[in-house]
DRENTORKOL-3810 file (N, C-alpha, C; in nm, 4 decimals):
REM DRENTORKOL-3810
@n.u->1.9936; n.v->-1.0452; n.w->15.9833; ca.u->1.9846; ca.v->-1.0856; ca.w->16.0337; c.u->2.1072; c.v->-1.1136; c.w->16.1733
@n.u->2.1125; n.v->-1.0168; n.w->16.2558; ca.u->2.2669; ca.v->-1.0431; ca.w->16.3318; c.u->2.2245; c.v->-1.1379; c.w->16.4195
@n.u->2.2457; n.v->-1.2566; n.w->16.4530; ca.u->2.2377; ca.v->-1.3382; ca.w->16.5126; c.u->2.2746; c.v->-1.4008; c.w->16.6629
@n.u->2.3734; n.v->-1.3269; n.w->16.6534; ca.u->2.4584; ca.v->-1.2628; ca.w->16.8110; c.u->2.3845; c.v->-1.1902; c.w->16.8890
@n.u->2.2847; n.v->-1.0932; n.w->16.8477; ca.u->2.1954; ca.v->-0.9592; ca.w->16.9648; c.u->2.0550; c.v->-1.0207; c.w->16.9174
@n.u->2.0217; n.v->-1.1790; n.w->16.8745; ca.u->1.9047; ca.v->-1.1992; ca.w->16.9463; c.u->1.9015; c.v->-1.2289; c.w->17.0761
@n.u->1.7826; n.v->-1.2144; n.w->17.1485; ca.u->1.7236; ca.v->-1.2457; ca.w->17.2868; c.u->1.7499; c.v->-1.3850; c.w->17.3051
@n.u->1.7252; n.v->-1.3878; n.w->17.3630; ca.u->1.7137; ca.v->-1.5723; ca.w->17.4329; c.u->1.5593; c.v->-1.5486; c.w->17.4044
@n.u->1.5104; n.v->-1.6790; n.w->17.3920; ca.u->1.3319; ca.v->-1.7085; ca.w->17.4411; c.u->1.3397; c.v->-1.6784; c.w->17.5917
@n.u->1.3851; n.v->-1.7855; n.w->17.6413; ca.u->1.3786; ca.v->-1.8596; ca.w->17.8389; c.u->1.5248; c.v->-1.8141; c.w->17.8844
@n.u->1.5283; n.v->-1.7685; n.w->17.9699; ca.u->1.6389; ca.v->-1.7509; ca.w->18.0502; c.u->1.5812; c.v->-1.8134; c.w->18.2430
@n.u->1.6784; n.v->-1.8939; n.w->18.2942; ca.u->1.6604; ca.v->-1.8969; ca.w->18.4177; c.u->1.7385; c.v->-1.8700; c.w->18.5296
@n.u->1.6840; n.v->-1.7690; n.w->18.6367; ca.u->1.5546; ca.v->-1.8074; ca.w->18.6623; c.u->1.4678; c.v->-1.6702; c.w->18.5435
@n.u->1.3456; n.v->-1.6910; n.w->18.5402; ca.u->1.2823; ca.v->-1.6485; ca.w->18.4204; c.u->1.1841; c.v->-1.4811; c.w->18.5317
@n.u->1.2042; n.v->-1.3875; n.w->18.5288; ca.u->1.1359; ca.v->-1.2547; ca.w->18.5824; c.u->1.0422; c.v->-1.2042; c.w->18.4364
@n.u->0.9040; n.v->-1.1830; n.w->18.5202; ca.u->0.7413; ca.v->-1.2042; ca.w->18.5170; c.u->0.7855; c.v->-1.0583; c.w->18.5535
@n.u->0.7006; n.v->-0.9763; n.w->18.4392; ca.u->0.7180; ca.v->-0.8384; ca.w->18.5077; c.u->0.4801; c.v->-0.8306; c.w->18.4904
@n.u->0.4598; n.v->-0.7762; n.w->18.5750; ca.u->0.2999; ca.v->-0.7285; ca.w->18.6235; c.u->0.3017; c.v->-0.5927; c.w->18.6188
@n.u->0.2286; n.v->-0.5335; n.w->18.4942; ca.u->0.2023; ca.v->-0.3755; ca.w->18.4899; c.u->0.0120; c.v->-0.3548; c.w->18.4972
@n.u->-0.0437; n.v->-0.3267; n.w->18.6402; ca.u->-0.1436; ca.v->-0.2465; ca.w->18.6120; c.u->-0.1606; c.v->-0.1988; c.w->18.7212
@n.u->-0.2604; n.v->-0.1097; n.w->18.7016; ca.u->-0.3100; ca.v->0.0388; ca.w->18.7387; c.u->-0.3584; c.v->-0.0128; c.w->18.8960
@n.u->-0.3928; n.v->-0.1420; n.w->18.9315; ca.u->-0.4819; ca.v->-0.1334; ca.w->19.0322; c.u->-0.3703; c.v->-0.2230; c.w->19.1204
@n.u->-0.3047; n.v->-0.1467; n.w->19.2508; ca.u->-0.2326; ca.v->-0.1602; ca.w->19.3282; c.u->-0.3007; c.v->-0.3204; c.w->19.4677
@n.u->-0.3962; n.v->-0.2686; n.w->19.4577; ca.u->-0.4930; ca.v->-0.3792; ca.w->19.5396; c.u->-0.4714; c.v->-0.5204; c.w->19.4603
@n.u->-0.5019; n.v->-0.5539; n.w->19.3114; ca.u->-0.4879; ca.v->-0.6609; ca.w->19.2444; c.u->-0.3455; c.v->-0.7158; c.w->19.3022
@n.u->-0.2361; n.v->-0.6231; n.w->19.1944; ca.u->-0.1074; ca.v->-0.6405; ca.w->19.1912; c.u->-0.0932; c.v->-0.6782; c.w->19.3266
@n.u->-0.0909; n.v->-0.6777; n.w->19.4839; ca.u->-0.0418; ca.v->-0.7071; ca.w->19.5234; c.u->-0.1256; c.v->-0.8082; c.w->19.5831
@n.u->-0.2428; n.v->-0.8668; n.w->19.5760; ca.u->-0.3249; ca.v->-0.9678; ca.w->19.5400; c.u->-0.2136; c.v->-1.0895; c.w->19.4825
@n.u->-0.2715; n.v->-1.0879; n.w->19.3380; ca.u->-0.1659; ca.v->-1.1202; ca.w->19.2500; c.u->-0.0537; c.v->-1.2344; c.w->19.3401
@n.u->0.0713; n.v->-1.1043; n.w->19.3429; ca.u->0.2076; ca.v->-1.1265; ca.w->19.3888; c.u->0.1842; c.v->-1.2678; c.w->19.5350
@n.u->0.0399; n.v->-1.2853; n.w->19.5986; ca.u->0.0710; ca.v->-1.3222; ca.w->19.7310; c.u->0.0143; c.v->-1.4598; c.w->19.6513
@n.u->-0.0361; n.v->-1.4564; n.w->19.6046; ca.u->-0.0754; ca.v->-1.5523; ca.w->19.5139; c.u->0.0128; c.v->-1.6918; c.w->19.4142
@n.u->0.1207; n.v->-1.6115; n.w->19.3940; ca.u->0.2321; ca.v->-1.6591; ca.w->19.2522; c.u->0.3622; c.v->-1.7578; c.w->19.3852
@n.u->0.3912; n.v->-1.8334; n.w->19.2995; ca.u->0.5157; ca.v->-1.9471; ca.w->19.3392; c.u->0.6537; c.v->-1.8844; c.w->19.2617
@n.u->0.6902; n.v->-1.7980; n.w->19.4444; ca.u->0.8188; ca.v->-1.7611; ca.w->19.4236; c.u->0.9316; c.v->-1.8698; c.w->19.3394
@n.u->0.9243; n.v->-1.9597; n.w->19.3955; ca.u->1.0548; ca.v->-2.0863; ca.w->19.3633; c.u->1.0275; c.v->-2.0417; c.w->19.2152
@n.u->0.9309; n.v->-2.0521; n.w->19.1180; ca.u->0.9497; ca.v->-2.0351; ca.w->18.9807; c.u->1.0369; c.v->-1.9572; c.w->18.8831
@n.u->1.0169; n.v->-1.7960; n.w->18.9322; ca.u->1.0320; ca.v->-1.7274; ca.w->18.8386; c.u->1.0507; c.v->-1.5737; c.w->18.9996
@n.u->1.1175; n.v->-1.4890; n.w->18.9308; ca.u->1.1571; ca.v->-1.3913; ca.w->18.9930; c.u->0.9713; c.v->-1.2942; c.w->18.9421
@n.u->0.9178; n.v->-1.2634; n.w->19.0656; ca.u->0.8131; ca.v->-1.1460; ca.w->18.9503; c.u->0.8052; c.v->-0.9537; c.w->19.0245
@n.u->0.7822; n.v->-0.9077; n.w->18.9503; ca.u->0.8410; ca.v->-0.7879; ca.w->18.9508; c.u->0.6498; c.v->-0.6980; c.w->18.9280
@n.u->0.6166; n.v->-0.6402; n.w->19.0248; ca.u->0.5143; ca.v->-0.6099; ca.w->19.0119; c.u->0.5189; c.v->-0.3947; c.w->19.0146
@n.u->0.4157; n.v->-0.3396; n.w->18.9067; ca.u->0.4148; ca.v->-0.1755; ca.w->18.9239; c.u->0.2583; c.v->-0.1824; c.w->18.8589
@n.u->0.2758; n.v->-0.0484; n.w->18.9253; ca.u->0.0852; ca.v->-0.0040; ca.w->18.8966; c.u->0.1520; c.v->0.1459; c.w->18.8349
@n.u->0.2724; n.v->0.1748; n.w->18.7648; ca.u->0.3088; ca.v->0.2707; ca.w->18.6692; c.u->0.3760; c.v->0.2213; c.w->18.5235
@n.u->0.3071; n.v->0.2568; n.w->18.4247; ca.u->0.3462; ca.v->0.1911; ca.w->18.3488; c.u->0.4916; c.v->0.2144; c.w->18.2654
@n.u->0.5811; n.v->0.3250; n.w->18.3202; ca.u->0.6587; ca.v->0.3905; ca.w->18.2949; c.u->0.7506; c.v->0.3583; c.w->18.3774
@n.u->0.7330; n.v->0.3226; n.w->18.4888; ca.u->0.8218; ca.v->0.2228; ca.w->18.6330; c.u->0.8614; c.v->0.1479; c.w->18.5655
@n.u->0.7801; n.v->0.0058; n.w->18.5136; ca.u->0.7811; ca.v->-0.0902; ca.w->18.3969; c.u->0.8784; c.v->-0.0608; c.w->18.2977
@n.u->0.8526; n.v->0.0221; n.w->18.1991; ca.u->0.9254; ca.v->0.0886; ca.w->18.0726; c.u->1.0871; c.v->0.1157; c.w->18.1659
@n.u->1.1120; n.v->0.1922; n.w->18.2562; ca.u->1.2522; ca.v->0.1543; ca.w->18.3076; c.u->1.3103; c.v->-0.0061; c.w->18.3135
@n.u->1.2137; n.v->-0.0119; n.w->18.3723; ca.u->1.2777; ca.v->-0.1233; ca.w->18.4832; c.u->1.3250; c.v->-0.2478; c.w->18.3743
@n.u->1.2239; n.v->-0.2650; n.w->18.2201; ca.u->1.2690; ca.v->-0.3123; ca.w->18.1362; c.u->1.3891; c.v->-0.2635; c.w->18.0726
@n.u->1.3808; n.v->-0.1341; n.w->18.0652; ca.u->1.5272; ca.v->-0.0938; ca.w->17.9296; c.u->1.6559; c.v->-0.1420; c.w->18.0082
@n.u->1.6281; n.v->-0.0764; n.w->18.1834; ca.u->1.7207; ca.v->-0.1381; ca.w->18.2730; c.u->1.7941; c.v->-0.2876; c.w->18.2064
@n.u->1.7129; n.v->-0.3523; n.w->18.2605; ca.u->1.6897; ca.v->-0.4815; ca.w->18.1945; c.u->1.8239; c.v->-0.5113; c.w->18.1212
@n.u->1.7148; n.v->-0.4633; n.w->17.9893; ca.u->1.7958; ca.v->-0.5245; ca.w->17.8497; c.u->1.9385; c.v->-0.4682; c.w->17.8427
@n.u->2.0049; n.v->-0.3322; n.w->17.9174; ca.u->2.0505; ca.v->-0.3304; ca.w->17.8757; c.u->2.2230; c.v->-0.3960; c.w->17.9841
@n.u->2.1597; n.v->-0.4819; n.w->18.1089; ca.u->2.2456; ca.v->-0.5165; ca.w->18.1620; c.u->2.2386; c.v->-0.6699; c.w->18.0863
@n.u->2.1716; n.v->-0.7277; n.w->17.9760; ca.u->2.1740; ca.v->-0.8410; ca.w->17.9424; c.u->2.3058; c.v->-0.8812; c.w->17.8310
@n.u->2.3219; n.v->-0.9776; n.w->17.8453; ca.u->2.4622; ca.v->-1.0062; ca.w->17.7096; c.u->2.4303; c.v->-1.1318; c.w->17.6314
@n.u->2.3982; n.v->-1.0267; n.w->17.4798; ca.u->2.3682; ca.v->-1.1817; ca.w->17.4268; c.u->2.4994; c.v->-1.1860; c.w->17.3616
END
């Protein structure tokens, strides 16, 4: 196992990704979250969520 390429367990600020087909649920959930503890991304399209996660992984340097 190449330890240089293992993603860290946690980083700050943490980004939390929500995926749900109910846009109304996502918007209500987002309003209740504490914006000081993490960055929240909400997606109703799973393909968009995957694209976002892939893009973020390419930006990470381990």
